[in-house]
C-alpha positions, 0 to 999 in steps of 0.5 A: 421618582419615575412617577414624577417624570413626564410621559416623554421622559418615561418613554425615553427612559424605557427606550434607553432601558430597552436599548441597554437590554438589547445590547446586553442580550447581544453581547452576553448571549448571542455573540458568545453563542455564535463564537461557541458555534464557530469553535465547535464547527472548526473542531468538527472540521479538524476531527473530520480531517483526522477521521479521514486520515485514520481511515486512510491509515486503517486501509493501508494497515489492512493492505500491509497486513494482507500482504504480510499474511500472503508473504508468510503463506508463501514463505511457509510453502517454500519449506518443501519447495524444490526450486530446481524441479520447479524451474525445470518444469515451467521451462518445459511448459513455456519453451522446450527442453532444447531451449534450456542450455544449463541450470546451475544451482547456486550455494544456499544461504541462511540468514535470520531464520530464512533460507535462500536457494538460487539457480542460474538458468540459460535459455536460448532461442526463445521468443519474447512472449515465452520469456514473459510467460516464464517470468509470470509463472515465477512471480505467481509460484506457490513459493516466494520466488524472485528473479535476482538477475536477468540478462537478455540478448537478441540473437544475431542469426534471428532478431526475433529470438532471445538468449536469456540468463536468469538467476532465480531465488526461492525463499523459505523459513529455515527448518 
């Protein structure tokens, strides 16, 4: 049957077959392949975003874990910690004993296996840098300490000096 066709008809038939073959290759092979590549690329982008989020969460987790270990260490150090002696010692280092007006121990409380000891102190005629140093020493103590209340007044006779009342609490595991 093909042999009966003229040269021009055979050429047209071959050209038509080539067009059909090219269309078939394009629609059956290339376009699905490009679609699959686009889906894989999109999945890679999603997975990269998820990986970044997991890395961020890991970093946050490690930071929280480090902070928890530090808090546990400080709470364990608070078992044999004497808040009254510590406050008296750093007050003598930062200011002088003449500046210390009073130290009033507050009643201790225990809740959920943790003990809280508090002391209220009043300091008179101290400079701002001395107060900052005192607060720094309290914050960086071996035990877990917290300033629960602080009232600061400037002195009427010398505006560069302060009168301060602090309530400092120490926390530790109850024995």
